[in-house]
C-alpha positions in Angstrom: 0.0 0.0 0.0 1.4 3.4 -0.9 1.8 6.1 1.7 -0.7 8.2 -0.2 -3.3 5.4 -0.1 -2.7 4.8 3.6 -3.2 8.6 4.3 -6.4 8.6 2.2 -7.7 5.5 4.1 -6.9 7.1 7.5 -8.7 10.3 6.5 -11.8 8.3 5.3 -11.9 6.3 8.5 -11.7 9.5 10.6 -14.6 10.9 8.5 -16.5 7.7 9.2 -16.1 8.2 12.9 -17.2 11.8 12.6 -20.3 10.7 10.7 -21.2 8.3 13.4 -21.2 11.0 16.1 -23.1 13.5 13.9 -25.7 11.0 12.7 -26.3 9.9 16.3 -26.6 13.4 17.7 -28.9 14.5 14.8 -31.0 11.3 15.2 -30.5 10.5 11.5 -31.0 6.8 12.0 -30.8 5.8 8.3 -27.5 7.6 7.9 -26.2 6.1 11.2 -27.0 2.5 10.0 -25.5 3.1 6.6 -22.1 3.6 8.3 -22.0 -0.2 9.1 -21.5 -3.2 6.9 -24.5 -5.4 6.3 -23.1 -8.0 8.7 -21.8 -5.6 11.3 -22.1 -5.8 15.1 -22.5 -2.8 17.4 -22.2 -3.4 21.1 -22.9 -1.1 24.0 -22.3 -3.4 27.1 -23.0 -0.6 29.6 -26.7 -0.6 28.6 -26.8 -4.3 27.7 -27.2 -3.6 24.0 -25.9 -5.7 21.1 -27.1 -5.3 17.5 -26.0 -7.7 14.8 -26.7 -6.6 11.2 -27.4 -3.2 9.7 -31.2 -3.4 10.1 -30.8 -4.3 13.8 -28.4 -1.4 14.3 -30.9 1.0 12.6 -33.7 -0.2 15.0 -31.3 -0.2 18.0 -30.1 3.4 17.6 -33.7 4.6 17.2 -34.8 2.7 20.3 -31.8 3.8 22.4 -32.0 7.5 21.5 -35.8 7.6 21.3 -36.5 5.7 24.6 -33.4 6.1 26.7 -32.1 9.6 26.1 -33.9 13.0 26.4 -30.7 14.5 24.9 -27.2 13.3 24.3 -24.0 15.2 23.5 -21.0 13.2 22.4 -17.5 14.3 21.5 -15.2 11.8 19.9 -11.4 12.2 19.9 -9.1 10.5 17.5 -7.2 7.5 18.7 -5.3 5.0 16.6 -6.0 3.3 13.2 -4.1 0.2 12.1 -4.5 -0.5 8.4 -4.3 -4.0 7.0 -5.2 -3.9 3.3 -9.0 -3.8 3.0 -9.5 -4.1 6.8 -8.4 -2.0 9.7 -8.8 -1.8 13.5 -8.8 1.3 15.7 -9.7 3.0 18.9 -11.4 6.4 19.5 -12.0 8.1 22.8 -15.4 9.5 23.7 -16.9 11.9 26.2 -20.7 11.6 26.4 -23.2 13.4 28.6 -26.9 14.1 28.6 -30.2 13.6 30.3 -32.0 10.3 30.3 -35.7 10.1 29.5 -36.4 9.3 33.2 -34.8 12.6 34.2 -31.5 11.1 35.3 -28.1 12.5 34.3 -25.3 10.7 32.6 -21.6 11.6 32.0 -19.1 9.0 30.8 -15.7 8.7 29.2 -15.3 5.6 27.0 -13.3 4.1 24.3 -14.6 2.7 21.0 -12.9 -0.5 19.9 -13.5 -0.6 16.1 -13.1 -2.9 13.2 -13.4 -1.4 9.7 -13.8 -2.9 6.2 -13.3 -1.2 2.9 -16.5 -1.7 0.8 -17.5 -0.4 -2.7 -19.1 2.5 -0.9 -16.0 3.3 1.2 -14.9 2.3 4.7 -17.6 1.1 7.0 -17.7 -0.2 10.6 -17.8 -4.0 10.7 -17.7 -3.9 14.5 -17.9 -1.1 17.1 -17.8 -1.8 20.9 -18.3 1.0 23.4 -16.3 0.3 26.6 -17.2 2.7 29.4 -14.1 3.7 31.5 -15.7 6.3 33.7 -19.3 6.9 34.7 -20.9 9.7 36.7 -24.7 9.8 37.2 -24.8 12.8 39.6 -27.2 15.5 38.4 -25.8 17.7 35.6 -25.8 21.4 36.6 -27.0 22.6 33.2 -29.2 21.6 30.3 -30.3 22.8 26.9 -31.3 26.4 26.7 -35.0 27.3 27.2 -36.9 26.9 24.0 -34.3 24.7 22.3 -35.9 22.0 20.1 -34.5 18.5 19.9 -33.1 17.5 16.5 -35.7 16.2 14.1 -36.3 12.5 14.2 
């Protein structure tokens, strides 16, 4: 693999990670699911969630964001990407906070453990596992500004 191809692959994988965060926060469930291969697995052990296949991931993100969260803010920070031809592995570091539908608060730091696969449509997640490293459920001091609407579903 050329240095130029490796750089292009890394940029595309970073863009994929950014799309994941944006699609989730904007509640764009179809775009979110399209970031995964058809046979992908997405695991969120902290909430007992595992979704195997793109359709299950689509239903899972809608259920989690629609039923679990009133609002969620997530910031993803670059980690590492290890390329191996048409597959790659990586880690990304995440800060998430928000208010749950039941009024509870949530703040966590976690790491995504990823597997990626090159497809005819570009790089996709073939597996994404969210490992929570720190959790704080004490009440958040703030919230969305008055009159702020949730993103469209």
